[in-house]
C-alpha positions in Angstrom: -25.4 -20.3 62.4 -25.0 -16.9 60.1 -28.6 -16.6 61.7 -27.7 -17.2 65.3 -24.7 -14.5 64.7 -27.4 -12.0 63.3 -29.7 -12.3 66.1 -26.9 -12.1 68.6 -25.7 -8.9 67.1 -28.9 -7.8 66.4 -30.1 -8.1 70.5 -26.8 -6.4 71.3 -27.7 -3.3 69.0 -31.1 -3.0 70.9 -30.1 -3.8 74.4 -27.2 -1.1 74.0 -29.5 1.5 72.2 -32.2 0.9 75.2 -29.3 1.8 77.7 -27.9 4.5 75.8 -31.3 5.9 75.8 -32.3 5.6 79.4 -29.1 7.7 80.2 -29.9 10.3 77.7 -33.7 10.2 76.6 -32.4 13.5 74.3 -30.4 11.6 71.6 -31.5 12.2 68.2 -32.7 9.6 66.0 -30.7 11.5 63.1 -27.2 11.5 64.7 -27.5 7.8 65.8 -28.6 6.8 62.2 -25.4 8.6 61.0 -23.2 6.6 63.6 -24.6 3.4 62.4 -24.4 3.9 58.7 -20.4 5.7 58.8 -19.5 2.9 61.2 -20.8 0.2 58.8 -18.7 1.8 55.7 -15.5 2.2 57.5 -15.9 -1.3 58.5 -16.8 -2.9 55.1 -13.8 -0.6 53.8 -11.2 -2.2 56.3 -12.4 -5.5 55.6 -12.0 -5.5 52.0 -8.8 -3.4 52.3 -9.6 -1.3 49.3 -10.2 2.1 51.4 -13.0 4.4 50.8 -12.3 5.4 47.3 -13.1 1.6 46.5 -16.8 1.9 48.1 -17.2 5.6 46.3 -15.9 3.6 43.0 -18.7 0.8 43.4 -21.4 3.3 44.3 -20.8 5.6 41.6 -21.2 3.3 38.9 -23.6 1.1 40.3 -26.8 3.3 39.8 -29.1 0.3 42.2 -26.9 1.0 45.1 -28.3 4.7 45.3 -31.8 3.2 45.5 -30.7 0.0 47.7 -29.2 2.7 50.2 -32.2 5.5 49.5 -34.6 2.7 50.4 -32.7 1.1 53.4 -31.9 4.7 55.1 -35.6 5.8 54.4 -37.2 2.4 55.9 -34.9 3.5 59.2 -35.6 6.7 59.2 -39.5 6.3 58.7 -39.3 3.7 61.6 -37.8 6.3 64.0 -40.1 8.7 62.7 -43.2 6.5 63.5 -42.6 5.7 66.7 -41.4 9.7 67.5 -44.8 10.6 66.2 -47.1 7.9 67.5 -47.2 5.1 69.3 -44.2 2.6 70.0 -46.5 -0.6 69.9 -48.6 0.5 66.7 -45.0 0.8 64.9 -44.4 -2.3 66.0 -47.3 -4.1 65.3 -47.7 -2.7 61.6 -43.8 -3.5 61.5 -44.5 -6.8 62.1 -46.2 -7.4 58.6 -43.4 -6.7 56.6 -43.2 -10.4 54.9 -46.4 -9.3 53.1 -45.3 -6.6 51.6 -41.9 -8.1 50.2 -44.4 -11.1 48.8 -46.3 -8.6 47.1 -42.8 -6.7 45.7 -41.4 -9.7 44.6 -44.6 -11.0 42.6 -44.5 -7.4 40.6 -40.2 -6.7 40.0 -39.4 -10.6 40.6 -42.3 -12.2 38.8 -42.2 -14.6 41.7 -45.3 -16.8 41.9 -46.4 -18.3 46.1 -48.9 -20.5 46.3 -52.5 -20.3 48.5 -50.4 -22.3 51.1 -46.9 -20.8 51.6 -49.7 -17.7 51.6 -51.3 -19.2 54.4 -48.9 -19.9 56.7 -47.4 -16.3 56.5 -50.9 -16.0 59.0 -49.7 -17.0 62.3 -46.3 -16.1 61.7 -47.8 -12.1 61.3 -50.2 -12.7 63.8 -48.0 -14.2 66.6 -45.4 -11.2 66.0 -48.4 -8.8 66.3 -49.4 -10.3 69.6 -45.6 -10.7 70.8 -44.6 -7.7 69.5 -48.1 -5.2 71.4 -48.0 -4.0 74.5 -50.6 -1.1 75.3 -49.0 2.0 77.0 -50.5 2.5 80.7 -53.5 5.1 80.6 -52.5 8.3 82.4 -54.5 11.6 83.6 -53.2 13.3 80.7 -53.1 11.2 78.2 -57.0 11.0 77.9 -58.9 13.9 77.5 -56.2 16.8 76.7 -55.2 14.5 73.3 -58.7 14.5 71.6 -58.6 14.7 68.1 -54.6 15.4 68.0 -53.8 12.9 69.2 -55.7 10.3 67.0 -54.1 12.3 64.2 -50.6 11.6 65.6 -51.5 8.1 66.1 -53.0 7.7 62.5 -49.6 9.7 60.7 -47.4 7.3 63.0 -49.2 4.3 61.5 -48.9 5.6 57.8 -44.8 6.2 58.4 -44.4 2.6 59.7 -46.3 1.4 56.4 -44.3 3.7 54.6 -41.0 2.0 56.5 -42.3 -1.5 55.7 -42.6 -0.8 52.0 -39.0 0.9 52.2 -37.5 -2.2 53.7 -39.5 -4.4 51.1 -37.9 -2.3 47.9 -34.5 -2.5 49.9 -34.7 -6.4 49.8 -36.5 -7.5 46.4 -34.3 -4.4 44.5 -31.1 -5.9 46.4 -32.1 -9.7 44.8 -32.7 -8.2 41.5 -29.3 -6.5 41.4 -27.9 -10.0 41.9 -30.3 -11.6 39.4 -29.2 -9.5 36.3 -25.7 -10.0 37.5 -25.4 -13.8 37.4 -27.7 -13.9 34.4 -25.2 -12.5 32.4 -25.5 -9.2 32.0 -28.7 -7.1 30.7 -32.0 -6.1 29.9 -33.1 -7.4 26.0 -35.8 -5.0 24.8 -38.3 -7.8 25.7 -37.2 -7.1 29.3 -35.3 -10.4 29.6 -32.2 -10.6 30.9 -29.6 -11.5 28.1 -26.3 -13.5 28.8 -23.2 -12.5 27.5 -23.3 -14.9 25.0 -26.5 -13.6 23.8 -28.9 -16.0 24.6 -32.0 -15.4 27.1 -31.8 -16.8 30.4 -34.6 -19.1 31.2 -33.7 -20.0 34.6 -31.2 -19.1 37.8 -29.7 -21.9 37.1 -26.4 -19.9 35.7 -23.7 -20.0 38.5 -22.4 -17.0 40.2 -19.5 -15.4 38.0 -16.3 -16.3 39.3 -14.2 -14.2 40.9 -11.3 -11.9 39.8 -7.8 -13.6 40.5 -5.5 -11.3 41.6 -2.7 -13.4 41.0 -3.5 -13.6 36.8 -1.6 -11.9 34.5 -3.5 -8.1 32.8 -2.4 -5.4 31.2 -2.0 -2.3 33.7 -5.6 -0.5 34.3 -7.2 -3.4 33.0 -9.4 -6.0 34.4 -9.7 -9.5 34.3 -11.7 -11.0 31.1 -14.4 -12.4 33.9 -14.4 -9.3 36.0 -14.8 -7.0 33.0 -17.6 -9.6 31.5 -20.1 -9.4 35.0 -19.3 -6.2 36.1 -22.0 -3.9 37.3 -22.2 -1.2 34.8 -22.8 -3.7 32.2 -25.6 -5.5 34.2 -27.0 -2.6 34.4 -26.6 0.5 32.3 -27.1 -2.1 29.2 -23.1 -2.6 28.3 -22.3 -5.6 27.1 -18.3 -6.9 26.9 -16.5 -6.8 23.4 -18.1 -9.7 21.0 -14.6 -9.9 19.1 -12.3 -10.6 21.2 -10.5 -7.6 22.2 -9.7 -6.5 25.4 -11.9 -5.4 27.9 -12.4 -1.1 29.0 -9.8 0.0 31.2 -10.9 -0.1 34.6 -11.6 2.9 36.8 -9.1 3.7 39.5 -9.6 1.1 41.8 -6.9 -0.5 44.1 -5.8 -3.9 42.6 -6.9 -6.4 43.0 -10.4 -4.5 41.7 -13.5 -4.5 44.1 -16.0 -7.7 43.8 -19.2 -6.1 43.0 -21.1 -9.3 43.9 -19.1 -9.2 47.3 -21.7 -8.6 50.0 -19.3 -6.6 51.8 -18.8 -4.6 49.1 -22.6 -3.8 48.5 -23.0 -2.9 52.0 -20.2 -0.7 52.1 -21.5 1.2 49.2 -25.1 1.5 50.8 -23.9 2.3 54.1 -21.9 5.5 52.4 -24.4 6.6 50.4 -26.5 5.9 53.1 -24.4 8.6 55.4 -24.7 11.2 52.9 -28.7 10.7 53.4 -28.4 10.5 57.2 -26.1 13.7 57.1 -29.0 15.7 54.8 -31.5 14.3 57.8 -29.0 16.0 60.3 -28.6 19.1 59.0 -32.1 19.3 57.9 -33.5 19.6 61.5 -34.7 23.2 62.0 -34.5 22.7 65.8 -30.8 22.4 65.8 -31.2 19.8 68.2 -29.4 17.4 65.4 -26.7 19.5 64.9 -26.0 20.5 68.5 -25.7 16.7 69.5 -23.1 16.0 66.2 -21.0 18.6 67.1 -21.1 17.7 70.7 -20.4 14.0 70.2 -16.9 14.1 70.0 -16.4 16.0 73.5 -18.9 13.4 75.0 -17.0 10.3 73.4 -13.8 11.7 74.8 -15.1 12.4 78.2 -16.8 8.8 78.5 -20.6 9.6 78.7 -22.3 6.7 79.3 -24.9 7.4 76.8 -22.9 7.9 73.8 -20.1 5.4 74.7 -23.0 2.4 74.4 -24.9 4.1 71.6 -21.3 3.5 69.7 -21.6 0.0 71.0 -25.3 -0.2 69.7 -23.9 1.4 66.1 -20.9 -1.4 65.6 -23.1 -3.8 66.7 -25.8 -2.4 64.1 -23.6 -2.7 61.4 -22.6 -6.0 62.0 -25.8 -7.6 61.7 -27.2 -5.7 58.5 -23.9 -7.2 56.8 -25.1 -10.3 58.3 -28.6 -9.7 56.7 -27.0 -8.6 53.4 -25.0 -11.4 52.9 -28.2 -13.9 54.1 -30.3 -11.8 51.0 -27.7 -13.2 48.8 -28.8 -16.7 49.4 -32.7 -16.3 50.3 -35.8 -15.4 48.8 -36.8 -11.8 49.8 -39.6 -13.1 51.6 -38.1 -15.6 53.6 -35.6 -13.4 54.4 -38.5 -10.7 55.6 -39.8 -13.9 57.8 -36.3 -14.5 58.8 -36.0 -10.8 59.9 -39.8 -10.2 61.3 -38.4 -13.4 63.3 -35.8 -11.3 64.9 -38.2 -9.4 67.2 -38.7 -12.4 69.0 -35.1 -12.6 69.8 -34.8 -8.7 70.9 -38.1 -9.3 73.2 -36.4 -12.5 74.5 -33.3 -11.0 74.7 -34.7 -8.1 76.9 -36.5 -9.9 79.2 -33.8 -12.2 80.1 -31.2 -9.1 80.7 -32.7 -6.5 81.3 -35.8 -7.7 83.5 -38.6 -6.4 80.5 -41.5 -8.2 81.4 -43.4 -10.4 79.3 -47.2 -10.9 79.2 -48.7 -14.4 78.4 -50.6 -12.7 75.1 -47.3 -12.0 74.2 -45.0 -15.8 75.0 -48.7 -16.9 73.1 -47.6 -14.6 70.5 -44.2 -15.7 70.5 -45.2 -19.3 70.3 -47.4 -18.5 67.1 -44.9 -16.9 65.2 -42.0 -19.7 66.0 -44.9 -22.1 64.6 -45.6 -20.3 61.5 -42.2 -19.6 60.4 -41.5 -23.2 61.0 -44.4 -23.9 58.9 -43.4 -21.8 56.0 -40.3 -23.2 55.9 -42.1 -26.8 55.0 -44.6 -25.7 52.9 -42.4 -23.1 51.1 -39.6 -26.0 50.5 -42.3 -28.0 48.8 -44.1 -25.4 46.7 -44.2 -26.3 43.0 -44.0 -22.7 42.2 -40.5 -22.0 44.3 -38.6 -22.1 41.2 -40.1 -19.9 39.3 -38.4 -17.0 39.3 -38.9 -14.4 36.3 -36.4 -11.3 36.8 -37.7 -10.1 33.2 -40.7 -9.5 34.2 -42.4 -6.2 32.4 -42.3 -4.1 35.8 -38.4 -4.7 36.3 -37.6 -3.0 32.9 -38.2 0.4 34.4 -35.1 -0.5 36.6 -32.6 1.6 34.1 -29.6 3.4 34.8 -31.3 6.6 34.3 -34.4 5.3 36.2 -33.0 4.2 39.3 -30.9 7.5 39.8 -33.7 9.6 39.5 -35.6 7.0 41.9 -32.9 7.6 44.4 -32.5 11.5 43.9 -36.2 11.3 44.6 -36.0 9.6 47.8 -33.3 11.5 49.3 -35.7 14.8 48.7 -38.7 12.8 50.4 -36.4 12.1 53.3 -35.5 15.7 53.8 -38.6 17.0 53.0 -40.5 14.6 55.7 -37.5 15.5 58.4 -38.9 17.5 61.7 -38.2 18.4 64.5 -39.7 16.1 67.5 -40.0 18.4 70.6 -37.9 17.0 73.7 -40.0 15.3 76.5 -40.0 17.6 79.4 -38.1 16.4 82.6 -41.3 16.4 85.1 -43.5 14.7 82.3 -44.5 10.9 83.4 -43.4 8.2 80.5 -46.6 7.2 78.7 -45.5 4.3 77.0 -42.0 2.0 77.2 -38.9 3.0 75.5 -38.7 0.9 72.4 -36.8 -2.5 73.2 -34.6 -2.2 69.7 -33.6 1.4 69.9 -35.2 4.9 67.9 -34.9 2.7 64.6 -37.0 -0.2 66.0 -34.0 -2.8 65.6 -35.6 -3.2 62.0 -33.6 -1.8 59.3 -33.1 -4.9 57.1 
């Protein structure tokens, strides 16, 4: 049921984004990204009943949130940039290979292994998605001779940005899972890199149950967290801190409202990621030297008050984006990063089919064949992976995971923010008389692929 809601909201996001782009092709990608993230942070704050301060508190005491937010925002922004700079079709083709990046990072950071049969099932999946998503742009008189080497350079740059976007989304998936694994294992990394449980023994498997949610009715001292919450809080799990072993009362809680914000809640993680991503998206808006993003943001309230069809459609699109991204975070709590990437990649097929049914977008015979191959590849992957003898081998104490300390996570997040601002560049608006040489992306300016 979660996957059905996930795919439905994703299709709604893509269709509303396409309608908005048809109404106003001059929409700023950075402003649309900012709208999506702000709505996500606001919705999660209302759902939690904690307000904005609770989300800020979780983000401030959990350095991994900053890295997840930076990777998430970078993946979305780089996808948008790759489509604006290069070819939409090529960007889709490269984005279809995202599961391969998740497999590589899962092996590197989680120590997860995959059998040769499991890896082989990803070939028809990725090839089918490539065929289903690829639609060559019609040749025009202006596009061939005058473009020359400059057009080829732009295509290459767009392809490289799409590869970087894949890496950003894979980092987001694997880091979110690593954060969950470290929390469930009880606490901290020892000198050898193993997660150490609260009792001091090394954790060999992921059999430990998730920590209990704090009971708001439990009798606790004012300003203190319940023992279970203090034992599994993020700052202990990620910065190396451990609960007091002599039975002393836990450290005073921060200014969170009561009941305290549960860090294991996918809604809380999504809210903190959306809030941090909103700051990064605002930096992208302010870094636009052309001034187009700033003017669009300044005129947005007036356009919404006037009932602009383009901006109203984009608000609906942003709301659907917040919903399906939350579904993605919830699904990531129960799925492997590679499996999550497979499900996310298959989501593109639902978007293509929805566009064909609701907007009349044509599907070629090659696309239909690719869709059938992708569906068959996903089914084959599910059967083979469920019987994979290496499936239970998850080693979050892999040596590469030792670099994910509080200080290094903060530095990586800051570096990602600097890179995002550095690569921000204005994309000249298309002339009104110029013919459209490529179809509008079925999934809006962000490619419908921010998970």
